[in-house]
N, C-alpha and C positions, 0 to 999 in steps of 0.2 A: 731119650726124652724128646718129645715134640718141641721144637724151638718156639713155636707159637705159645706154648704154655710156660716158657722160661723167661717171661718178661722181667727185666732187671738183672738177670744172671749174666755176669761177665765171665767169659771163658778166656783164660790167659794161657797162651801157648809159648812154651820155652823149649827151643831145640838146644840140646847139649851134646858135646863131643868128648867129654872126659878130659879136657885139656887142663883145667884148673878147678878141682872140687871146691876150693875156697871161694872162687868167683861165683860158682853156681850157688853155693850156700848163701852168699850175700844177695844174689839176685832173688832167690826164693824168699829169703827173709824180708826183702823189700816188698814182695807181693803180700806176704802175711801181715805186714804192717799197714796195709792200705786202710784208710778210714771208710772206704766203700764196702758194702756188703749187700748181696752175696757174691762170692768169687769162686770160680772153679779153676783150679790150676792143672794144666796138662803139660807134663814134662816129657818130651820125646827124646829118648836116650839113644844116641847113635854112637856111643863110645864102645870100644872093644871089650871093656870090662863090665859094661852095664852097671856102672857104679852110682847112678843117680838116685836109686831107691834109698840107699843108706843116708844120703845127704838130705833128701826131702822128707823122710818119715817123721822127724821131730816136729815138723810144721803142720802135719795133717789135721790136727784138732783146731787149727786157727782158720780154716777155710771150709766152705760148704762141701767141696769135693777136692781131693788131690789124687791124681792118677799119674803113674809113670808108665810110659809105653816103650817097650823094648823094640827098637827099630834099627837094627844094625845092618842095614843095607848099604850104608855109606854113599847114598845118592845125593848128598849135599843139603844145604840149609833149606832150599826151597821145598825139597821133598819132605824134609822133617816138619816144616811148617804146615804143609798140606796134610800130612798125617794128623797133626794136631787139630787142624780145621775140621777134618772129617769126624774126629772124635768129639768135637765141641757140642755142648748142649745149650749154650747161652744164646740169647738174642743179640749179644754184642761179643765181639772177639777182639782181644788185644794181644800184642806180641811183646816178648822181652828176650833179648839175646842173653846167653848165659854169662856174659862178662859185663853186663850193664846192670844198673839199679834204678829204681823209681823213687821219686819223692812220695811221701805217704798220702798226699792228696791227689795224685795223678788221676786215678780212675774216677774219683768223685768229681773232679773238675771236668773231665771229659764227658761223663754222663750228663752233668748239668748243661754242658754246652750242646750236646746232641738233643736234649729235651727242648732247648730254645731254637734249634735249627732242624725241624723235621724234614727239610729238603736235603739234608746232608747225608751222604753215604759213609763218610769217613771223617774222623776228627784226629788231628795231630797236635803234639805239643812241641815246645822247644827242647833243646838238650844242652847239657853242660859237659865240657870236655875235661877229663881228669887224667893227669899223667903222674904216675908214682904217688897217688894219693892227693896230689895238689891240683886244684882247679886251674885251668889254663885259658879258659874262654868259654863262650856260649854261642848258641845259634838259635834263631827263631825261624819258623816257616816263612818262606818268601811271599807266598800268595794264599788266597782263600777264595771261596765261591766257585764259580765256573772256571776251572783251572786247566782244562785240557790243552788249550793253545799255549798257555804259559809254561806248562811242563814240557811241551814239545820244543820250546824255544829257549830253554836254559834255566827257567826258574825251578827251584827245588823245595820239596818238603823234607822233613827230617826222616831218618831211617826207621826200620820196623819197630824198634823199641818205643817209639813215640806214638805209634798208630793204634787206633781203635776203630773197628769197622762194623757196620750193621751186618748181621748174618744174611739178610735178604740181598744186600749189595754184593756179598761174596757169590751168592747164587747167580746174580745177574752178570757179574764181571768174569766169573770163572776162576779156577784155581791159579795159584802162583805158577808161573812158567818155569819149570824145573830145568830148562836148558840153560838158563842164565846163571853163571857162576858169580857174577856181580851185576849190579843194576837191576836185580830182580824186584827190589822194592819200587824203584822208579817205573819199571815196566808195568807192574801191577797197579800202581797209582794212576797211570794213564788210563787203564781200563776202568778202574773204580770211578775216576772222574767223569766218565761217560754215563755211569749209573746214578750219579747224583753229585751235589755240591760237596766241597771240602770245607769243613769248619776247623778253626784253630783255637788253641789255648796258648796265648802268647807269653808263656812262662817256661823256663828251662826245667822241666820236671823229670828229665832223664839224666842220669849220670853215666856218661859213656867213657869207658876206659880206653885210653890211647897208649900205645907203647910197643915194646919189642915183640909182643905176641902177635902183632899184625905184620904179615909178610908182604912188604910193598912190592917186591919184584914179582912174586908169584901172582899177586893181585893184578899187576900191570899186564902181565902176559895174558891172563884170562880176559882182561878188559879189551886189550887190543885184538886178540885172536878170535874171541868167541862173542863176548857181549856186544861190542861195538857193531860188527857186521850184522849180527842177528837183530839188534834193536833197529838198525836202519832198514833192514828188509821188512821187519814186522810193522813198523809204524810210519815209514815214509809215505805210503798211500794216504794215510789219515792226514798227515801234515800237508800233502799236496792238495787234498780236498779243501783245505782251509786257505789256499792261495799260494802264489809263487813266493811271496815274502816269507810266509811261515815255513814253507819247504826249505828255502835257502838257509834260514836261521836254524831250523831243525838240524840239518847236516852240519852247519858251522858250529853250533853250540856243543854237539856231541864230540866233534873233532877237538874242540878246545878242551873238553874234559879229559880226553885221552892224552892230549899234549901236556896238560897240567899234571896228570898222573905220571907221565913219563919223566917230567922234571922231578917229581917227588921220589921216583925210583932211580934217579940219575941216569936215565936212558935218553941221553941228549939227542942222538940221531933220530930216535922215534919221535921225540918231542918236536923236533924241527919238521919232520914229515907231516905230523898231524896239525901243526900250526899252519903249514902251507895249505893243507887240505881245508882248513877252516877259512883261510883267506880266499881261496878259490870259490868256496861256496857262498861266502858273503863278504865281498871286498870292502863293504862300508862299515864293518864292525871293527873298531880299533883294538879290541882285546886280542884278536888273532895276530896282529902285528907286534903287540907287546910280548906275547908268548914266543913268537918267532925270534925276537931280539934276545930275550933271555936264554932261549934254548941254544941259539947260535953262539952265545957267549960262554957256554959250558958251565963248569963249576963256579967260576968267578961270577958270572951273571946270576946264577942261582943264589949264591951267598949274598950278593948285593940286593937282589929282589927280596930275600927274606929279611935282611936288615932293614930295608925301607918299610916293609910291611909292619915289622915290630915297632919301628919308629913312629909311623903314622898311627898305629893302634894306641901307642902310649900318649899321643896327642889328642886322642878321641876324634880323629879326622875320618870321616866316612870314606 
């Protein structure tokens, strides 16, 4: 279909890897429950058993189109999303991870927001964190509007499951960079931000499961060894073009994220090294020193930092 003739059609891309069919079923059910219409659902099945069809078929009558694409190349989430993007007919494209769910008004609210912001290439929502079925917190997007500099210096939007993008912005920004094992959403958002403004719906309309199915150590290794150096090489020239201050904070903020991930994976030596790297890049940013102190203190410092964070959160202290 010519996308120009598909005004109003939202293509929803769901990459799945066969890990938990019950999660995929809940994700697809949340798409079927959307108050917005018309919706095209594209499930890209990268699982060895190609099991997504059986999960998705019962929902076919509840959407304009439902397609399952067998894509067992095992090239990662970015490749699966790109497969879905290429197959999409909608003038708008949204994404949902197979272990996340949407509030039933998510697409409707995003479409309304984009109608009010014709200059926007992308609209994102907030997300709610859920562990073992229990909500544990929420997060809203940090920034909106012209966000290129903000994204390069540490501000963050929410991940793919919160995003809806105009098809013409995808054409302008290019596909998701499949070399990134993590941070592929952030990297794509930087490019999309140069194609247009970012609009937000400041409500947590995505339920994001957190738990043991996330492999923190594997994620950290991919972040340290692949995503971090690749992101710096790819976007440091853009940061430098915005001035020395932006370039310094670009390097520092990325190093802080790696240090924070190192703490989460209890890789304290790595966390110390990246906290130092952050301090060298921007000695004026206090967050680097705080991370360094926690990392040098090892497990005790991490437990203390987590306890303080919980305590301050319970007091509603920002």
